[in-house]
C-alpha positions in Angstrom: 0.0 0.1 0.1 2.8 2.4 0.9 3.9 2.4 -3.1 0.6 3.0 -4.3 0.2 6.1 -1.8 3.2 7.4 -2.8 2.6 6.7 -6.4 -0.9 8.5 -5.8 0.9 11.5 -4.2 3.5 11.8 -7.0 0.5 11.7 -9.7 -1.5 13.7 -8.2 -2.0 16.1 -11.6 -3.1 14.5 -14.4 -2.6 16.5 -17.6 -1.6 14.2 -19.9 -3.4 11.4 -22.2 -2.2 8.3 -23.5 -4.4 6.0 -25.8 -3.5 2.4 -26.2 -4.8 -0.4 -28.3 -5.2 -4.0 -27.1 -6.6 -7.4 -27.9 -9.8 -8.2 -26.4 -7.9 -11.0 -24.3 -5.7 -8.2 -22.9 -8.5 -6.3 -22.0 -9.9 -8.9 -19.9 -7.0 -9.7 -18.0 -6.3 -5.9 -17.3 -9.6 -5.3 -16.4 -9.8 -8.4 -14.0 -6.6 -7.6 -12.3 -8.0 -4.0 -11.8 -10.6 -5.3 -10.3 -9.0 -7.7 -8.0 -6.8 -5.0 -6.6 -9.6 -2.6 -6.2 -8.5 0.6 -8.4 -9.8 1.7 -11.4 -8.5 0.3 -15.0 -6.5 3.6 -15.7 -5.1 3.6 -12.1 -3.9 0.1 -12.2 -2.5 0.4 -15.9 -1.0 3.5 -14.9 0.7 2.4 -11.9 2.1 -0.7 -13.6 3.3 1.0 -16.6 5.2 3.7 -14.4 6.8 0.7 -12.2 7.9 -1.2 -15.2 9.4 2.3 -16.9 11.1 3.0 -13.5 12.8 -0.2 -13.2 13.3 -0.3 -17.0 15.8 2.9 -16.4 17.1 1.6 -13.0 18.2 -1.4 -15.0 20.1 0.4 -17.7 23.9 -0.6 -18.1 25.1 2.4 -20.4 24.9 6.1 -19.7 26.0 8.8 -21.7 27.5 11.7 -20.2 28.9 14.8 -21.7 32.3 16.2 -21.1 31.9 18.2 -18.1 29.6 15.7 -16.3 32.2 12.9 -17.2 35.2 14.7 -15.6 33.2 15.5 -12.5 32.2 11.5 -12.1 36.1 11.0 -12.8 36.9 13.1 -10.0 34.5 11.7 -7.5 35.4 8.3 -8.4 39.6 9.3 -7.6 38.3 10.8 -4.4 39.6 9.0 -1.4 36.4 7.6 0.5 35.4 9.0 3.4 35.4 7.2 6.6 32.0 5.9 8.0 31.9 5.0 11.5 28.4 3.4 11.0 29.8 1.0 7.9 32.7 0.0 9.8 30.5 -1.1 12.9 28.0 -2.8 10.1 30.8 -4.7 8.7 32.6 -5.7 12.2 29.6 -7.6 13.5 28.2 -10.8 12.1 25.4 -10.9 9.4 22.2 -12.1 9.9 23.0 -15.8 8.1 26.3 -16.0 10.7 24.6 -15.6 13.7 23.1 -18.6 15.8 
């Protein structure tokens, strides 16, 4: 439910329209899934389309950077890591799988 509430908050001002063509069997599946989830067809399709798009963008393997952004990235990668006491503590404790 948290994801749905967050999604609804982000999508509050709906001003754009998207039209889709689908087969009768696709229509049946989508309408049934929306009904079972307690959402309108539009909300169901839109929520799942946005989630799929976000996942697709997060899974990108290639990123294109301009020259300035590339130099900034190289500078950050060369910088020495800052010490993190919390990370040091986390890594020094047994993991959940190691605990008895």
